[in-house]
C-alpha positions, -999 to +999 in steps of 0.1 A: +000+000+000+010+036-005+020+044+031+039+075+021+006+091+014-014+077+044-011+106+068-022+134+044-052+140+022-047+128-013-061+160-028-056+196-018-085+221-016-073+236-049-075+202-066-110+195-053-121+230-065-105+222-099-124+189-100-157+206-093-151+233-120-132+213-147-145+177-140-112+158-134-081+157-113-047+141-122-028+122-095+008+115-105+026+084-090-008+070-079+007+035-081+043+023-086+058+019-120+068-017-112+031-026-110+025-010-144+054-031-158+041-063-143+006-056-156+018-049-191+035-082-194+001-099-186-017-076-211+008-082-239+001-119-238-036-113-242-033-089-272-021-118-293+007-095-306+045-098-301+059-070-280+092-070-300+076-072-335+057-041-346+048-059-378+025-081-357+005-050-344-021-054-371-051-036-354-053+000-342-070-011-309-074-044-290-100-044-262-092-065-232-115-072-203-114-072-165-082-082-147-078-092-110-043-104-108-020-089-081-006-059-100-040-047-111-056-053-077-028-035-059-029-005-084-066+002-078-063-002-040-035+022-033-042+042-002-037+075-020-066+065-043-089+053-015-083+087+002-091+105-030-123+085-034-133+095+002-126+131-006-146+132-039-174+108-031-175+106+007-163+079+031-184+048+029-202+059-003-181+039-028-174+002-034-139-012-032-128-032-062-105-062-067-107-059-105-094-034-130-105-029-166-115-026-194-083-020-214-085-005-249-049-011-259-040+013-288-013+006-313+005+030-337-016+028-369-026+049-399-061+033-397-090+050-381-100+028-351-136+039-356-143+048-319-130+083-316-163+102-311-171+124-281-192+106-255-200+102-218-198+068-202-234+058-197-240+036-166-274+018-165-299+002-189-270-020-200-294-050-206-300-035-240-277-051-267-273-016-283-250+005-262-265+037-277-296+028-257-277+027-224-285+055-200-272+081-176-293+102-152-288+132-130-279+111-100-254+091-120-270+058-113-244+031-114-212+052-116-195+074-090-164+082-111-148+075-145-111+066-139-082+065-163-052+044-151-021+048-172-001+015-174+023+029-200+039+063-205+015+084-226+027+114-245+007+136-268+012+113-299+004+081-280-034+083-283-041+100-249-078+103-240-092+137-250-111+155-223-134+185-227-127+204-195-159+216-178-182+195-200-196+177-170-215+209-162-231+209-196-242+173-193-258+179-159-279+207-173-289+186-203-300+155-184-316+172-153-351+176-169-352+139-176-350+131-139-345+095-127-352+081-162-323+100-176-312+100-213-297+074-236-263+079-252-281+082-286-301+111-272-271+128-256-250+125-288-278+136-312-264+172-314-227+161-313-223+174-278-227+209-292-228+226-258-193+212-250-172+210-281-160+246-278-146+239-243-108+236-237-094+202-247-071+184-223-050+154-231-047+127-205-010+123-207+015+112-180+039+086-169+029+050-161+013+051-126-007+083-133-044+082-126-071+106-138-102+107-116-130+121-137-166+132-130-190+106-144-206+132-167-173+143-183-173+143-222-142+126-235-130+107-266-103+084-279-081+093-308-057+077-334-023+066-322+004+086-340+034+076-318+056+046-317+049+028-284+016+010-277-007+027-251-020+007-222-047+023-200-076+010-180-108+029-178-129+014-150-158+030-132-158+036-095-191+021-083-213+039-058-224+021-026-254+044-024-271+068-048-260+104-051-282+128-031-282+164-044-303+175-014-281+163+014-268+190+037-231+185+028-228+173-008-196+156-019-175+173-046-191+151-073-226+161-061-215+198-058-204+197-095-238+184-105-255+211-085-232+237-101-241+225-135-279+227-130-276+260-111-289+247-078-283+272-051-278+301-075 
């Protein structure tokens, strides 16, 4: 465990304010590089490609599932991350995980991977076979955070996830009228996320061991890999133990951001 961080809050007040306003926070050295190295060895075997032979990298993206082996389990359970979850969601309001995934492993390629559109990660209604019918609602049913775990060094040409900073506020305003029923991804994407596409774009770059904790309503997108080294990241949700409550006396930062988006308390 990350004992070096155990006696202090994971996030400063400034970082929490940034999360509320911009929809994400970056934590460097959230887990040790040796765990990233060990995890990549496992992931490489499952890609079906040879690490030392770029000619074998015949697809722009390979999607791998959930992983619960030791390096993955230890990475998601570092104390600094647990403390950050407590600060953003509230102690006792999120579920610990022994699994980490999914992994969209991206390879250098001139081919369009076909999955680079802006979107939010919808979180319920997943019984539908068409993911465009999956839903998100104002209480973010089924998801407390979107997380990006970097298991390789990711520079600007290595297909870093694109983030529209502040877009979570736009999504909160858009879905609020739909109440508990929420909206489908098809409905959300119908206008191409027009309210958010002019917002500043941030690239989720960093060294292996970096973690981005993102508001569940944050608009983000993949992109083509124009670099040389394959990119390994996990993008798991943090699951809530209880529903968000926008009317509680002391809202968590995630709840505060939703209230900010819908203008509650203005």
